[in-house]
N, C-alpha and C positions, 0 to 999 in steps of 0.2 A: 504494500500500500504506500503510495507516495504521500508527501506532506499535505497536499491539497485534499486528497481523499480523506485523510485523517481529520482535517479541519471540518470538512463537510459532514462527516459522521458525528463529530462532537457537536457541531451546530445543530444538526437534526435532533440529537438526543436532548440537548438543552431546550430546544423549542418544544419537544414532546412533553417535557416536564411542565413547561409553562402552559401548554395546551390542556394538559390534564387538570391543572388547577383552574384554568379558565372554564372548562367544562363543568367542574364541580360548582363553581360560583354561578354559572348559568342555571344549574339545577336549583340552587338555593334562592337566587335573586332574579332569574330571567335576565333579559338583556336590558336591565334598568339603566345602564350606561348610555342608552340611545338618547336619553334626555339631556345629556351633557352638551352644552354649547362649546364652541372651540376654546374660548378663553378659560372655561372651567376645566376642560381637559388639560390644557397647558398648565394650569395651576396644580392639577393633580400630579402631573409629571414632575413639576418643580418641587412639590412637597417630598416626593419619593427621592429625587436626586439630592435635595438639600439634606435629608435625613442620612443618606449614605455618606455624604461628605462630613457631616457632624460625627457620625460613628467612626469614620476613618481618622478624624482629627483627635477625638477624645478617647475612643476605645470603650466608651461607656454607653450602655443601653439601659434605660430605666423601665422600658416596657417589655424587655426580655426577647425581643426579636433582633436578629442580626442583619447584616448587609444583604445576604443572599436573597431573602424574600423581597427586598426592595428592588433588586435588579429584575426579579421575576415580574414584579409589578410594573416596572418600566417597560418591559417587553410587551406585556399584555395591554397596558394602556397605550403603548405605541401602535399596536395593531388596532386597538379600538379607535385611535386617532385616524388611522388610514381609512377605516370603515366609515367614520363620521365625515371625513372629507369627501368620500365617494357618495354617501347617501344624504348628508346633511343631518342635523339633529332633529329629534322628534319630540312632540309634546307628551307622548306616551309610548310604551313599548310596542314596536311594530314589527318585530322579528321573532320567529320561533327560535328555540334553542338550536335546532338543526340548521336553520338558515344562518344563524350567528356563527356556528362552527364552520360552515362552508365558507363564509366570508373570512373568518379567521385563517383557515387553511390557505385560501388564495393569497392573502396578504403575507402570511408567514413564508409561503413559497416564493413570493416576489422578493422578500428580504433575503432569503437564501440565495436566490439567483444573483442579486446585487452583490452580496458578500462574495460569492464565487468570483465574479468579475474583478472586484476591487482587490480581493486577496491575491489573485493572480498578478495583478499589476503592481501591488505593493509587496509581493513576495513574503507573505506571512509576517510583516512588520509588527502586527498586533501582538505576537508572541513575546516580543522584546519590551513591550510596554508594561507599565505598572497599572494595577486596577485603579489607583487614585487618578491616573491620567484619563482613564475612561470616564470616571466620575466628572472630572473637570470639563472634558469634551462634551459630555451629555449636558451639563449645566450651560455650556456655551450654546449648544444647539437649542436648548429651551429658551434662552435669552433671544436667540435669533427668531424663533417662532413668535415670541412676544412682540418683537419689533415688526415682523411681517404682519401680525394681527393689528398692531397699532397703525400700520400703514394701509390697512384694509386690503392687503395683498398687492398693492401697487409698488412693487420693487423695480429697480432699474436693471440690476445685473444678477441678483441673487437667485439661488435655487429656491424652490417653493417649500411650503410647510411639509409636504409629503416627503421630500428628500431629507429633511431634518428628522422627521419621524423614523424613516428607514435607518438613518445613521444612529439614532438613539437605540433602536432595536438591536442593531448589529453590535454596537459597543457594549450593550448590556449582555448580549449573548457571549461575547468574548470574555466579559467579566465573570459570568457564570462558569465558563470553561476554566478560566484561571483559578477561580475560587475552589473548584472541585479538584484542583491539583493536576489537571490534565494538560493545561496550557503551559 
């Protein structure tokens, strides 16, 4: 197995873990996230990333959860963000759990395909990075999304919100791989 195949397998395993949790939350709550407007979703991503950074800096968690669940949350909310961009927000839940999982799978697959292309071009550079760098890059991407939202999407040269969500997903997957000791 070459290095790219190894990364692809690790990526797929990490996303499968996230999807499993996503499916369980769909069972419990349905697709309640359909109600989130873009700015609320961005703030949810911000909360998760900010907590990761705080835990990295202090090493202290008063609620008993570590960094790993927050990266899983970033992946799942990143995919929710892509779904919301595609469909817009709703005033009530308008997706069945099966429809939500189909959308999840399509966007997770798109993230995987993007990662494969970038990983080839960057030659596995992510493996030499620190998890804290992923956190900082994710916070930067979230800030960019906020700025794009403040500009009502009227950017001059920037990638869109969707590209930033994809990067947040991929950096978070890399963090999960590193945190599991595989990276």
